[in-house]
N, C-alpha and C positions, 0 to 999 in steps of 0.2 A: 408573605406574612412572617412576622417575627415571632419568637417564642413568647414574648410579652403579650402580643395581641392574641395569640392562641389561648392564653390563660384566661382572657376575658370572655371567651366563648364557652368555657366549661362552666357547668352549673356549680353552685355551692352545695356542700353536703346536705344542708337542710332541705334543698329542693328535691333530692332523691327521697329523703324521708317523708316529705310532704306527698310525693307521688305514691309511695307505699301506703300512707295513711288514707289518701283519697280512694285508692284501689280497694283497701280493706273496708272502708265505710260503704262503698258502692256494693261490694259483694255481700256484706252483712245486711244491708238494706234489702237487696234482692232476695237473699235467703230467708230473712224473717218475713218479708211480704209474701213470699211463696208459701210459707207455713200458714199464714193467716188467710190467704186468698182461697186456697183449694185444699180439700182433704187429701191425705196421702193416697198413693196408688202407683202402680208401675205399668209400663207399656205405653204404646202410642195412644194418645187421646187428645185431640185438638181442643177439647173444652178446657183442659188443664193448661192454661197459659197465663202469663203475666206480661202484658204488653206484647212484645214480639218474641218473648222467651218461653219455650216449653218448660214446664215445671213438673216435678214429681218429688216424692219423699227423698229419693236418692240425690237428686239435683239440689234440693233445698239444703240437705245436710252438707253437701260439698260446698255450696256457695257460702253458707254460714261459717263453715270451718276456714275457708280461704279468707273470709272477712275478718275473723278473729286473728288469724295469723298475720294479715296485713296490718291491722291496727297495732298488734304487738311488735311487729317488725320495724315500725317507725321509731323505735326507741334509739337506735344508733345506726351509723353507716354500715357496720358489719352485719347486723341483723337485716338491714334493708337489702344488702347484696345477697345474703343467704335466701331471703324471700324471693328475690329476683330469679335466682337459679331454680328454686322450687316452682315458681310460677312459670318459668320458661319451659322446663321439662314436663311439668304436669299439664299445662294448657296446650302444649304441642301434641301430647298424647290425646287429650280430649278433643282437640281439633280434628285429628286424624279419625278418631272414633266417630265424631259427629258427622264428618263428611261421608263416611261409609254408612252410618245409620240413616242419614237423610236420603242419600241417593240410591243405595243398593237395595235394601229391603227393610220394611218397617218391622219385620219379625225380630230383628236384632236390636231394635231401638227400645231397650228396656227403660232407659232414663227419660224418654219423651223429649229428646233433643230436637230442636228445630234449626232452620237456617240462621235465625237470630242468635241462638246459642253458639253456633259454629263461628259466626263473625265475632261475637264477644270473646270467645276463647282464643281465636287467632290473634285479635288485637291485644288481649291480655298476655299472650305468649311473647309478642313483640315488646310489650311494655316491660315484661320481666327480663328479657334480654337486655333492654336498655338500662334497667336498674342495676344489673350485675356487671355490665361492661362499661358504662358511661364514666369517663374520667371526671374527676371533680377538681375544683381549684384547691390548691394547698392552703392550709391555714396560715395566716400571716403571723409571723413571730416578731415580737417586740424586742 
């Protein structure tokens, strides 16, 4: 492959911003729906769920916050990459916490995290890594 053909495989900067926007809207929707669906509470309770995701007041606040940050991060490539780093490190930690909370003991699962949350956070961490490290096509100069 030549350098010119590799440039065609790289996404345009607006694609990264669109991915951050979609991620932000997704988390904002889950967070707000969680507030509307169930009253607040902490600890493991299988009745507090939204589709396959366990929800609690803490999880809803986190999802809504990530949603707002994702929507705001879609403004420029620099803020999108910063959001990517934040998402990568934050969701990697949440994935590790979720794996331990789901598999080891429900006593430490104060946020009511389920396997669905763990998969969501793991995929979000990978998406964040992609947002911050994905090379983009350079702007064409006239």
